[in-house]
C-alpha positions as CSV (number, residue, x, y, z in Angstrom):
1,M,-4.2,27.3,-9.4
2,A,-5.6,24.3,-7.6
3,K,-3.4,21.4,-6.7
4,R,-4.0,18.3,-8.9
5,K,-5.1,15.4,-6.8
6,Q,-2.8,12.3,-7.2
7,R,-4.3,9.3,-8.8
8,I,-4.1,6.2,-6.6
9,P,-3.4,2.9,-8.4
10,E,-6.1,0.2,-8.4
11,E,-4.5,-2.2,-5.8
12,P,-3.9,0.5,-3.1
13,Q,-7.4,1.9,-3.8
14,R,-8.9,-1.5,-2.9
15,W,-7.1,-1.4,0.4
16,I,-8.4,2.1,1.1
17,D,-11.9,0.9,0.3
18,A,-11.5,-2.1,2.6
19,R,-10.2,0.1,5.4
20,K,-13.3,2.3,5.2
21,R,-15.8,-0.6,4.8
22,F,-14.5,-2.8,7.6
23,H,-13.4,0.1,9.9
24,L,-9.7,-0.9,10.0
25,S,-6.9,1.3,11.3
26,H,-3.8,2.0,9.1
27,A,-1.8,-0.5,11.2
28,Q,-4.4,-3.2,10.7
29,V,-4.4,-2.6,7.0
30,Q,-0.6,-2.8,6.9
31,M,-0.7,-6.0,9.0
32,A,-3.2,-7.6,6.6
33,R,-1.0,-6.6,3.6
34,E,2.1,-8.1,5.2
35,L,0.1,-11.3,5.9
36,G,-0.8,-11.5,2.2
37,M,-4.5,-11.1,2.6
38,N,-6.7,-10.1,-0.3
39,P,-8.8,-7.0,0.2
40,R,-11.6,-8.5,-1.9
41,K,-11.8,-11.5,0.3
42,L,-12.1,-9.7,3.7
43,G,-15.9,-9.8,3.6
44,G,-15.8,-13.6,4.1
45,L,-13.7,-13.2,7.1
46,A,-15.6,-10.3,8.6
47,N,-19.1,-11.7,8.9
48,H,-19.0,-12.1,12.7
49,H,-22.5,-10.8,13.1
50,Q,-24.0,-13.8,11.3
51,E,-21.4,-16.3,12.8
52,P,-20.9,-15.2,16.4
53,W,-18.0,-17.7,16.9
54,K,-15.9,-15.6,14.5
55,A,-13.7,-12.9,16.0
56,P,-14.2,-9.4,14.5
57,L,-11.9,-8.7,11.6
58,P,-9.6,-6.2,13.2
59,I,-9.0,-8.6,16.2
60,F,-8.5,-11.5,13.8
61,I,-5.9,-9.7,11.8
62,E,-4.0,-8.6,14.9
63,H,-4.1,-12.2,16.2
64,L,-2.7,-13.6,13.0
65,Y,0.0,-11.0,12.8
66,Q,1.1,-11.7,16.4
67,K,1.1,-15.4,15.7
68,R,3.2,-15.1,12.5
69,F,5.6,-12.3,13.3
70,G,5.7,-12.5,17.1
71,K,5.0,-8.8,17.6
72,A,1.9,-6.8,18.2
73,A,2.3,-4.2,15.4
74,P,4.6,-3.3,12.5
75,D,7.7,-1.2,13.4
76,R,6.8,1.6,11.0
77,V,3.1,2.2,10.3
78,L,2.2,4.0,7.1
79,S,-1.2,4.7,5.6
80,I,-1.8,3.5,2.1
81,E,-1.9,7.1,0.9
82,D,1.5,7.8,2.4
83,R,2.9,4.6,0.9
84,V,1.7,5.6,-2.5
85,R,3.3,9.1,-2.2
86,E,6.5,7.5,-1.0
87,I,6.6,5.1,-4.0
88,A,5.9,8.0,-6.4
89,A,8.7,10.1,-4.9
90,K,11.2,7.2,-5.2
91,K,10.1,6.7,-8.8
92,A,10.6,10.4,-9.6
93,Q,14.1,10.3,-7.9
94,R,15.0,7.3,-9.9
95,R,13.8,8.9,-13.1
96,E,15.8,12.1,-12.3
97,R,19.0,10.0,-11.6
98,R,18.6,8.1,-14.8
99,H,18.0,11.3,-16.8
100,A,21.1,12.9,-15.2
101,A,23.2,9.8,-15.7
102,S,22.5,9.8,-19.4
103,G,23.7,13.4,-19.6
104,P,23.0,15.9,-22.3
105,Q,23.6,14.4,-25.7
106,E,24.9,16.6,-28.5
107,K,23.2,16.7,-31.8
108,G,24.9,14.4,-34.2
109,E,26.6,12.3,-31.5
110,N,24.6,9.2,-32.4
111,E,24.4,9.8,-36.1
112,A,26.3,7.4,-38.4
113,I,29.1,8.8,-40.5
């Protein structure tokens, strides 16, 4: 049987599309996310071909990240796809713990007398 492809939520999908459109690395996407940038607004920042005084988007993101956080790159770089998988795994673990904590209920335990 073929493995079912995981559905990626809308917000991470926007970052994936922006990464492809603007040729950003996984680290640059993560930096932009940590800076609070909006993936839909990156086009306004990236038009350095029309406005030569603007820095290319990847360099601009790295410069802002360095300025705000005082380091060149995040300590742990994850791709958007890996981050989505990590969140789904945490959610599944939490669901399992919650299900195990509730325990098996016997029939009639919650019924009124």
